[in-house]
N, C-alpha and C positions, 0 to 999 in steps of 0.2 A: 243634460238630460240625467245622466247616474242610475243607479240600479234602481232596475224594476224589475218588472214577473219575467219569468223567462232568462233569465241571468245567471250563471255561473256563477258561482261566488265561490273566493277560500278566505276564511277571517285565520289569525290568527289570536286568540287571547288569554288572560290569565286571570284569574278570579283573588281577590284579596276582600276581607273584612273589615270592612275601616276601625280603625281608632283599634284593631288587633291585630298581637302576632298570630299568624297562623302557621299550622302544618307545613313543611317545606316543600311537599308531595299537593299541598292543595293550592299554592299559589304558582304550579310551575306549569310555563305555557306550554298549551296544546292546536293543534288546528284542523279544522272543520273543513270539507266542501259539501255547495249544495246547491241545486239549483232553485233560485226563492222562487217560491208562488205552487210548486212542482212536491216540495216534499216538507214533511211539518217540521216546522222549527220555533222556538216563544213566540209571540206575538212580540214580547219586548224586544227582543233584537232581531225582529225583522223592521219592525218600526225606526230602531233606532238607524240601520244601514240603508232603508228606500229612499234614494235620492241621493245617497253618496258616492263617493269614487276611491277606486283605486288608489290606495298610498294614503286614504285617512285615517285618522284613528276616532272611534269615539266611545265613550265610557257609559253604561248603564247599570242603573239602581236597582237591584231586582229586593222585591219584599221579603221575606224570611215565609209567607205562604207560598211566595211561587218558587223558592231554593231551596230548604233544605226544612221546609215544616217547622215548627214549633217547640221548644225546648224545655223536655219532658225530665218534671222530678224524681219520677221513682227509677233515671238512669243514670239519677248520682248514688253513690253506696260509697259505706266505709268498709273499706278489704283492713287484711292480716299484711304490713309491710315485708312479713316474713315468706309470706306466696307469690313475690316475683321474686325472678329472674337477676334480676340489679338493683337492689335496693338505692343503692350509693344514685343513682340517677335520677331517684324520686325527687322536686325540685316544684316547691310550691309556682304555680300561675305558668309552669313547663308543661308540654305534649308528654310523658312517659310511651315507650312502646318496645312490646319484645313479642319475638315468636317463638313458640315451642316448636323440637323435635319435631312434628308432625304435621308441623304447617300454620298451625291457629295462630290469630293473631292477640294480641292484650293492647288497647288504646282508649287513651284517656288520658285527659287533663286533670294536673294534679293541681285540687284544690288548698288541701290543708295537710297537712302533714301531722299526727296523735301521738306524740310517745313513739307505740311498735303498731300505729293503725295511719288507713291512707285515706282522705277524702277524694273521690274518684268519680266526676263525669265522664259518662258514659256516651254523649252524645257528638253526635254528627260535630264537627268544631265550628258548624255554620247555622247550627241551630238555634232555631228563634231569634235569626240577626241578620240585617241587611248582609247583603253581599255584592260588592263592586263589579263588574267584570269589564277590563280594559278590553277593547275591539281594534285592531291591525285589519282594517281591510287588503289583502295582499293580493287579491287578482278578484276582478271584474269586469265581465264580459259577456255580452248574447249569448247563450247555452246553444249549441249547435244542435240538429235536429235529432240526431243520432242522441245525445245529450239529454235532452228531455224526454226522449222515449225510454232512456236506464234509467230514470225519476222516476217514471210513470210508473214502472214496472216495480222497482224498489217500493213504491206505494202502494203496491196491490198486493203485497207480499211475494213478489215472482222473481227477487233475483236479492 
């Protein structure tokens, strides 16, 4: 029979950008649990797991408009190499990150290094790209009445 409405589902998933190296944090495995049909999850994911069984693995390709949106050209900027804390870490094609003493984060993809300037892309790593979601179904079973009631309360903003 497989997963259907009012099933408690617990997934582990990982995101990838096909054909590209993504930052480590982007591809870190994450877990999520929900009651199917009672809590809002993207329909692409819902459709991919309906009818599946615990232990199965499935891959979902998420188009750019449903993932992280378009690549915005105005977020590609030229910055001074001297303005960075670790200019030795600036490598074309790699991701650069630094955190200020106050906790603000500078994060960009290095597109090009020109003498004392860096062409930096401040878009999200997956902006304008398809994202591959690799899903493992860790647990799938009919939800209890209590779990369904809890999901309904969360959906109404009460939990």
